[in-house]
C-alpha positions in Angstrom: 0.0 0.0 0.0 2.9 2.3 0.8 4.3 1.7 -2.7 1.0 2.9 -4.2 1.1 6.1 -2.3 4.7 6.7 -3.3 3.8 6.2 -6.9 0.8 8.5 -6.6 3.0 11.2 -5.1 5.5 10.8 -7.9 2.8 11.2 -10.5 1.4 14.3 -8.8 4.9 15.8 -8.7 5.3 15.2 -12.5 1.9 16.8 -13.2 2.4 19.8 -10.9 6.0 20.6 -11.9 5.2 20.0 -15.6 2.3 22.4 -15.5 4.3 25.0 -13.7 7.2 25.1 -16.2 4.9 25.4 -19.2 2.6 28.0 -17.5 3.8 30.9 -19.7 2.9 28.9 -22.9 -0.7 28.4 -21.7 -1.3 32.1 -22.3 0.2 32.0 -25.8 -1.5 33.0 -28.9 -1.3 31.7 -32.5 2.2 31.8 -34.2 3.6 30.9 -37.6 2.1 27.6 -38.9 -0.8 27.8 -36.4 -2.7 29.8 -39.0 -2.8 27.3 -41.8 -3.1 24.5 -39.3 -6.0 26.0 -37.3 -7.2 29.5 -37.7 -7.3 29.5 -41.5 -8.2 25.8 -41.9 -11.7 25.9 -43.3 -12.2 22.2 -42.8 -12.2 22.9 -39.0 -15.3 25.1 -39.5 -17.0 22.6 -41.8 -19.5 20.4 -39.9 -18.4 17.5 -42.2 -14.7 18.4 -41.9 -13.8 15.5 -39.7 -14.9 13.1 -42.3 -13.1 14.9 -45.1 -9.8 14.6 -43.2 -10.1 10.8 -43.7 -11.5 10.5 -47.3 -10.8 13.8 -49.1 -7.8 15.5 -47.4 -6.3 18.7 -48.7 -3.9 19.0 -45.8 0.0 18.9 -46.2 0.1 15.5 -44.5 -2.3 12.6 -44.1 -2.7 12.6 -40.3 -6.5 12.2 -40.1 -6.7 11.2 -36.5 -4.7 14.3 -35.4 -6.8 16.5 -37.7 -10.0 15.0 -36.3 -8.8 16.0 -32.8 -8.2 19.5 -34.1 -11.7 19.6 -35.5 -13.1 18.6 -32.1 -11.0 21.2 -30.3 -12.2 23.9 -32.8 -15.8 22.9 -32.0 -15.1 23.3 -28.3 -12.8 26.4 -28.3 -13.1 28.1 -31.7 -10.2 30.6 -31.9 -9.3 30.5 -28.2 -5.7 29.4 -28.3 -5.7 28.6 -24.6 -7.9 25.5 -25.1 -5.5 24.1 -27.6 -2.5 24.8 -25.3 -4.2 23.1 -22.4 -4.8 20.0 -24.5 -1.2 20.0 -25.8 0.2 20.2 -22.3 -2.2 17.6 -21.0 -1.1 15.1 -23.7 2.6 15.9 -23.0 2.1 15.2 -19.3 0.2 12.0 -20.2 3.2 10.9 -22.2 5.5 11.6 -19.2 3.3 9.3 -17.0 3.2 6.6 -19.7 6.9 6.8 -20.1 7.2 6.0 -16.4 5.1 2.9 -16.9 7.2 1.7 -19.9 10.5 2.3 -18.0 9.2 0.3 -15.1 8.3 -2.5 -17.5 11.9 -2.4 -18.7 13.0 -3.0 -15.1 14.2 0.5 -14.2 13.7 1.4 -10.6 14.0 5.2 -11.0 11.4 5.3 -13.8 9.6 8.2 -12.2 12.7 10.3 -12.6 12.6 9.6 -16.3 9.0 10.8 -16.5 9.9 14.0 -14.6 13.0 14.6 -16.8 10.9 14.3 -20.0 8.1 16.4 -18.6 10.4 19.4 -18.0 13.1 19.0 -20.6 13.6 22.3 -22.6 13.8 20.6 -26.0 10.1 19.6 -25.6 9.0 23.2 -25.4 8.7 23.6 -29.2 6.4 20.5 -29.4 4.3 21.5 -26.4 4.0 25.3 -26.7 3.6 25.4 -30.5 0.0 24.5 -31.4 1.0 23.4 -34.9 3.0 20.6 -33.3 -0.1 19.0 -31.8 0.7 16.0 -34.0 3.9 15.4 -31.9 2.2 15.5 -28.5 -0.9 13.4 -29.6 1.2 10.7 -31.4 3.6 10.1 -28.5 1.1 8.8 -25.9 -0.4 6.4 -28.5 3.1 5.2 -29.3 3.9 4.6 -25.6 0.6 2.7 -25.2 1.7 0.5 -28.1 5.1 0.0 -26.6 3.6 -0.9 -23.2 1.2 -3.4 -24.7 4.0 -5.0 -26.8 6.2 -5.3 -23.7 3.3 -7.1 -22.0 3.0 -9.4 -25.0 6.7 -10.1 -25.1 6.5 -11.1 -21.4 3.3 -13.2 -21.5 2.7 -13.9 -25.2 -1.0 -13.1 -25.0 -2.7 -12.3 -28.3 -4.8 -9.6 -26.7 -1.8 -7.6 -25.8 -0.4 -8.0 -29.3 -3.6 -6.8 -30.8 -3.7 -3.7 -28.6 -0.1 -2.9 -29.5 -0.8 -3.0 -33.2 -4.0 -1.0 -32.8 -2.2 1.7 -30.7 0.6 1.9 -33.2 -1.8 2.3 -36.1 -3.5 5.2 -34.2 -0.1 6.8 -33.6 0.8 6.6 -37.3 -2.5 8.3 -38.2 -1.4 11.2 -36.0 2.2 11.5 -37.2 4.5 9.2 -39.1 7.5 10.2 -37.0 6.7 7.0 -35.0 7.4 5.0 -38.1 10.5 3.3 -36.6 8.7 1.4 -33.9 9.1 -2.0 -35.7 12.9 -1.6 -35.8 12.8 -0.6 -32.1 10.9 -3.8 -31.3 13.7 -5.9 -32.9 16.3 -3.8 -31.0 14.4 -4.6 -27.8 14.4 -8.3 -28.6 18.2 -8.1 -29.0 18.6 -6.1 -25.8 16.4 -8.6 -23.8 17.6 -11.9 -25.2 20.9 -11.1 -26.9 19.5 -12.2 -30.3 16.7 -11.5 -32.8 14.8 -14.8 -33.3 12.3 -15.9 -35.9 9.4 -15.2 -33.6 10.6 -11.7 -33.1 10.7 -11.1 -36.9 7.3 -12.6 -37.4 5.8 -10.5 -34.6 7.3 -7.3 -36.0 6.1 -8.0 -39.6 2.6 -6.4 -39.3 4.1 -3.4 -37.6 6.5 -3.1 -40.6 3.5 -3.3 -43.0 1.8 -0.4 -41.2 5.0 1.6 -41.2 5.7 1.0 -44.9 2.1 1.8 -46.1 1.5 5.0 -44.1 5.2 6.0 -44.6 4.7 5.9 -48.4 1.5 7.9 -48.0 3.3 10.6 -46.0 6.1 10.8 -48.7 3.4 11.2 -51.4 1.7 14.0 -49.4 5.0 15.7 -48.7 5.9 15.7 -52.4 2.4 16.8 -53.7 0.9 18.9 -50.9 3.6 20.2 -48.7 6.7 20.6 -50.9 4.8 20.9 -54.2 6.7 22.6 -56.9 8.8 24.9 -54.7 12.4 23.7 -54.8 14.1 22.5 -51.6 17.8 23.2 -50.9 19.7 20.2 -52.3 23.2 18.8 -51.6 25.2 15.9 -52.9 25.4 12.5 -51.2 28.7 13.3 -49.3 27.2 16.5 -48.0 24.0 14.6 -47.0 26.1 12.1 -45.0 28.0 14.9 -43.3 24.8 16.8 -42.5 23.2 13.7 -41.0 26.2 13.1 -38.7 26.2 16.8 -37.7 22.4 16.6 -37.0 22.9 13.5 -34.8 25.6 15.2 -32.8 23.5 18.4 -32.6 20.5 16.6 -31.3 22.4 14.5 -28.8 24.1 17.7 -27.5 20.8 19.5 -27.1 19.3 16.5 -25.2 22.3 16.4 -22.8 22.9 20.1 -22.5 19.8 22.0 -23.8 21.2 25.6 -24.0 21.0 28.0 -26.9 17.6 26.7 -28.1 16.1 28.6 -31.0 12.8 28.0 -32.9 14.7 28.1 -36.2 18.4 27.3 -36.2 20.9 28.7 -38.7 21.5 26.3 -41.5 25.1 24.9 -41.7 27.1 25.1 -45.0 27.8 21.6 -45.9 28.4 21.8 -49.7 31.1 20.8 -50.1 31.6 19.2 -46.7 34.9 19.5 -44.8 36.6 16.5 -43.3 35.9 17.9 -39.9 32.1 17.7 -40.6 32.4 13.9 -40.7 33.8 13.8 -37.2 30.5 13.1 -35.5 30.3 9.8 -37.3 33.7 8.9 -36.0 32.8 9.8 -32.5 29.5 8.0 -32.6 31.2 5.0 -34.2 33.8 4.9 -31.4 31.1 5.0 -28.7 29.1 2.3 -30.5 32.2 0.1 -30.9 33.1 0.5 -27.2 29.5 -0.4 -26.2 29.5 -3.4 -28.5 32.6 -4.7 -26.9 30.9 -4.4 -23.5 27.5 -5.6 -24.7 27.5 -8.3 -22.0 27.2 -5.6 -19.3 26.7 -1.8 -19.6 27.2 -1.7 -23.4 23.9 -3.5 -24.0 22.0 -0.7 -22.4 23.9 2.0 -24.2 23.3 0.4 -27.5 19.6 0.1 -26.7 19.2 3.7 -25.6 21.4 5.3 -28.4 19.8 2.9 -30.9 16.3 4.1 -30.0 17.6 7.6 -30.3 19.2 7.1 -33.7 16.5 5.0 -35.2 13.8 7.5 -34.4 15.9 10.4 -35.8 16.7 8.5 -39.1 13.6 9.8 -41.0 14.5 13.5 -40.3 18.2 13.5 -41.0 17.8 14.9 -44.4 18.0 11.9 -46.7 14.3 12.4 -47.7 13.1 15.9 -48.6 11.0 17.7 -46.0 9.4 21.1 -46.4 10.9 22.3 -43.1 14.4 22.2 -44.8 13.6 25.4 -46.6 14.4 27.1 -43.2 16.8 24.8 -41.3 18.4 21.3 -41.3 17.3 20.7 -37.7 14.5 21.5 -35.3 13.7 20.7 -31.7 10.4 19.1 -32.5 12.2 16.4 -34.5 13.9 15.2 -31.3 10.7 15.1 -29.1 10.4 11.3 -29.6 14.1 10.4 -29.8 14.7 12.2 -26.5 13.1 9.1 -24.8 16.2 7.1 -25.6 18.5 9.6 -23.9 16.1 9.8 -20.9 16.0 6.0 -20.6 19.8 5.9 -20.5 19.9 8.6 -17.8 17.5 6.6 -15.7 19.6 3.4 -16.2 22.6 5.4 -15.2 20.8 6.6 -12.0 20.0 2.9 -11.2 23.6 2.0 -11.6 24.9 4.8 -9.5 22.4 4.0 -6.7 23.8 0.5 -6.5 27.4 1.6 -6.4 27.5 4.8 -4.3 27.8 4.7 -0.5 25.2 6.5 1.5 27.1 9.9 1.9 27.9 10.0 -1.8 24.4 9.0 -2.7 23.1 12.1 -0.8 25.5 14.3 -2.9 24.3 12.6 -6.1 20.7 13.2 -5.2 21.6 16.9 -4.5 23.3 17.1 -7.9 20.3 15.6 -9.7 18.0 18.0 -7.9 20.1 21.0 -9.1 20.1 19.7 -12.7 16.3 19.3 -12.6 15.8 22.8 -11.2 18.1 24.2 -13.9 16.1 22.4 -16.6 12.8 23.5 -15.2 14.0 27.2 -15.0 15.2 27.0 -18.7 11.9 25.5 -19.8 9.9 28.1 -18.0 11.9 30.9 -19.6 11.8 29.4 -23.1 8.1 28.7 -22.9 7.5 32.5 -22.8 9.1 32.8 -26.2 6.0 31.1 -27.6 3.5 33.5 -26.1 2.9 35.5 -29.3 4.2 36.1 -32.8 6.3 39.2 -31.9 8.1 37.5 -29.0 8.6 34.4 -31.0 10.2 36.1 -34.0 12.1 38.8 -32.1 13.8 36.0 -30.0 14.5 34.0 -33.2 15.8 36.8 -35.3 18.1 38.0 -32.6 19.9 34.6 -32.9 19.3 33.8 -36.5 18.6 37.0 -38.6 18.7 35.2 -41.9 15.2 33.5 -41.6 13.3 35.3 -44.3 10.0 33.8 -43.0 10.7 35.2 -39.6 11.4 38.7 -41.0 8.2 38.5 -43.0 6.0 37.2 -40.1 7.4 39.8 -37.7 6.6 42.5 -40.2 3.0 41.2 -40.3 2.8 41.2 -36.5 4.1 44.8 -36.4 1.6 46.0 -39.0 -1.2 44.4 -37.0 0.1 46.1 -33.9 -0.1 49.5 -35.7 3.6 49.9 -36.3 4.0 50.0 -40.1 7.2 52.0 -40.0 8.9 49.3 -37.9 7.5 46.6 -40.2 9.0 48.1 -43.3 12.6 47.2 -42.3 11.6 43.6 -41.7 9.8 43.3 -45.0 12.8 44.8 -46.8 15.2 42.3 -45.0 12.8 39.4 -46.0 13.1 40.5 -49.6 16.8 40.7 -49.5 16.8 37.0 -48.3 14.0 35.9 -50.6 13.3 38.5 -53.4 10.8 36.2 -55.2 8.1 36.3 -52.4 5.0 37.9 -53.9 3.4 38.1 -50.4 6.3 40.0 -49.0 6.2 42.6 -51.8 2.5 42.9 -51.3 2.6 43.4 -47.5 5.6 45.8 -47.8 3.5 47.8 -50.2 0.6 47.8 -47.8 2.9 49.1 -45.0 4.3 51.8 -47.3 0.8 52.8 -48.3 -0.1 53.3 -44.7 2.9 55.6 -44.4 1.7 57.5 -47.5 4.8 56.5 -49.4 2.6 55.7 -52.4 5.1 55.7 -55.3 7.2 53.1 -53.4 4.1 51.1 -52.5 3.0 51.1 -56.2 6.4 49.6 -57.2 6.1 46.8 -54.8 2.4 46.1 -55.7 3.5 45.9 -59.3 6.4 43.5 -58.5 4.0 41.3 -56.4 1.6 41.1 -59.4 4.5 40.2 -61.7 5.2 37.3 -59.5 1.6 36.4 -58.8 -0.7 38.0 -61.4 -3.9 36.4 -60.1 -3.8 38.2 -56.7 -7.1 40.1 -56.4 -5.9 41.9 -53.2 -2.8 43.2 -54.9 -4.8 44.4 -57.9 -7.3 46.1 -55.6 -4.7 47.9 -53.4 -2.6 48.9 -56.4 -5.8 50.4 -58.0 -6.5 52.4 -54.8 -2.9 53.7 -54.6 -3.0 54.8 -58.2 -6.3 56.5 -57.6 -4.9 58.5 -54.7 -2.2 59.7 -57.0 -4.7 60.8 -59.6 -3.9 58.1 -62.1 -7.6 57.4 -62.8 -7.5 55.2 -65.9 -4.9 52.6 -64.7 -6.5 52.6 -61.3 -9.9 51.6 -62.7 -8.3 48.9 -64.8 -6.7 47.3 -61.8 -9.9 47.6 -59.7 -11.9 46.0 -62.5 -9.4 43.2 -62.7 -9.7 42.7 -58.9 -13.5 42.2 -59.4 -12.9 39.8 -62.3 -10.6 37.7 -60.2 -12.9 37.5 -57.2 -16.5 38.1 -58.5 -18.1 36.6 -55.4 -16.4 39.0 -52.9 -18.6 41.9 -51.8 -15.8 44.1 -50.7 -14.2 44.1 -54.2 -17.4 45.3 -55.8 -17.9 47.9 -53.1 -14.3 49.2 -53.5 -14.6 49.4 -57.3 -18.0 51.2 -56.8 -16.4 53.8 -54.6 -13.7 54.5 -57.2 -16.2 54.7 -60.0 -18.3 57.1 -58.0 -15.2 59.3 -57.2 -14.3 59.5 -60.9 -17.9 60.4 -62.1 -19.0 57.0 -63.4 -22.2 57.0 -61.3 -24.2 54.6 -63.3 -21.5 51.9 -63.2 -20.9 52.7 -59.6 -24.6 52.1 -58.7 -24.5 48.7 -60.5 -21.4 47.7 -58.5 -22.9 48.8 -55.2 -26.0 46.8 -56.1 -23.9 43.7 -56.7 -21.9 44.2 -53.5 -25.1 44.4 -51.4 -26.6 41.4 -53.2 -23.6 39.4 -52.1 -23.5 40.9 -48.6 -26.7 42.7 -47.5 -25.1 43.4 -44.1 -22.3 45.6 -45.3 -23.1 48.8 -43.5 -20.4 50.8 -45.2 -21.5 49.8 -48.6 -25.1 50.9 -47.8 -23.7 54.2 -46.5 -21.5 54.9 -49.6 -24.4 53.8 -51.9 -26.6 56.3 -50.1 -24.0 59.0 -50.7 -24.1 58.3 -54.4 -27.9 58.3 -54.5 -28.0 61.6 -52.6 -25.5 63.2 -54.9 -27.7 62.0 -57.9 -30.7 63.7 -56.3 -32.5 60.5 -55.4 -33.1 61.4 -51.8 -35.9 58.8 -51.1 -33.7 55.9 -52.3 -30.7 57.4 -50.3 -32.9 57.4 -47.2 -33.4 53.6 -47.5 -29.7 53.0 -47.8 -28.9 55.3 -44.9 -31.5 53.7 -42.7 -30.0 50.2 -43.5 -26.5 51.6 -42.7 -27.8 53.0 -39.4 -29.1 49.6 -38.4 -25.8 48.0 -39.2 -23.6 50.9 -37.9 -25.4 52.1 -34.8 -24.1 55.4 -33.4 -22.2 56.4 -36.5 -22.3 60.2 -36.7 -21.7 60.4 -40.5 -24.6 58.0 -41.2 -26.9 60.0 -38.9 -25.9 63.3 -40.4 -26.3 62.2 -44.0 -29.7 60.6 -43.2 -30.9 64.0 -41.8 -29.7 65.8 -44.9 -31.5 63.2 -47.2 -34.7 63.6 -45.2 -34.5 67.4 -45.4 -34.1 67.2 -49.2 -37.0 64.8 -49.4 -39.1 67.3 -47.4 -39.5 64.9 -44.5 -39.1 65.6 -40.8 -35.6 64.7 -39.6 -35.2 62.1 -36.9 -34.0 63.0 -33.4 -30.5 64.4 -33.4 -29.3 62.2 -30.5 -27.9 58.8 -31.5 
């Protein structure tokens, strides 16, 4: 009974400390890929969206179970990011508790320490605090359930345990295929446990390999056709790929052991052509592996199991297969979320070994040292979680350490414009263009910022460049037309505004904007037709009603103007301009004016 209470206290400690270190992230808003993943994902608003994720996906990856969870979260929370953060943290802490169970099944006495270490490790911040990485935190507990069930099967050979293991693995693969290496891990476990891989082990792993291969090929297809598409990825030759993979392995292992200098987007190493020194990580890892193999009868077996788990689960993200993320960096913390478990398991095995060998006084010092390490990790995680609170904090932190991320310069510019700081945004858009001059969106948003600052000739140049790169942009056509109109270039302005309407005929705002320009330039008949179409598409556009009323009043059609002003007044209550013009229209129509108070 005492053991039950001890385990309960350990679980509570993991939950409490884990929640505390991620507290700043719970107040975070949407950042970077959160928009296409959630806020701009129309399937989440579709009542039938959950089904479409399974049978008609338009997403960058085929992760239908993860997407269904996102759909459910959207129904519950809409655009309240805190709800998503709470679920992500809850899943992460569930993984920490399940890890404790798996480590106990492997015979590790300090398993709870592994759960706590994983719960508070700083490299997990990117997966937990970034809503777009929900796929990481939802796939891992399913994988751990699969591992736990398989360990039961391996101990008792019950078909029910095997069935659950395969089912949990399939569910994990439908959340994220980063768990694809489990079948190889199962064979590694068989070697670790029995010193060999038998025929029964191979037969038992075969269905897992079939699931991995099938859904792995699906993921590759989606990456090529939906995520990467036609945009080229940075490519290097085979020697450079080998060097890069070794550097990545060393980088990830270093961040797991000493997680300092973490950055959401790391600088990309120059590896083409590779230097001889860049192959050094392979030599070091080979030396460690050789030493462990020679001692495989004792401690080497555990090292090979832990590092093997680490390396196997990193293999898919070492750069031999193209991934869309490699447009920005070769490495990322969220890629090591699952492999970290191998390092954590080795740390726990080391704690068990030390506990057996140290005398009581030394054991107290060791406990104190472990406590200090855990406190330092917790403090680092707490500080780093705050980086993910909003777009401005996220990109300001990143660009201070890696200024050559064009996407970061662009996104920070957007955040500054939204915060009412277009002058500050201009510098970031310009830097983004220096890094990626062929971004139509960057030219467009730079033009918008310049237009707000009344630097219209510069804005026009960037609108034109945006349209050269992306001619079918209705927004760029519209805003270019408005800028030209302000400079008195009426004819080209109307051409661009008409083109904007042609490109987006079902958008009320495009018709209303074109109507305003036609009205300003004396084309009242055409303007009236455009206002009519705008209001047909969106009868609740109060500003369109008001502007149409102004046109009608100018044309001497006071009674019709009154109808438009009254509609505008219902939709824009308390608007002084609407009330004043309604009074003028009633006076011209010979009617009594309404009360002057709103």
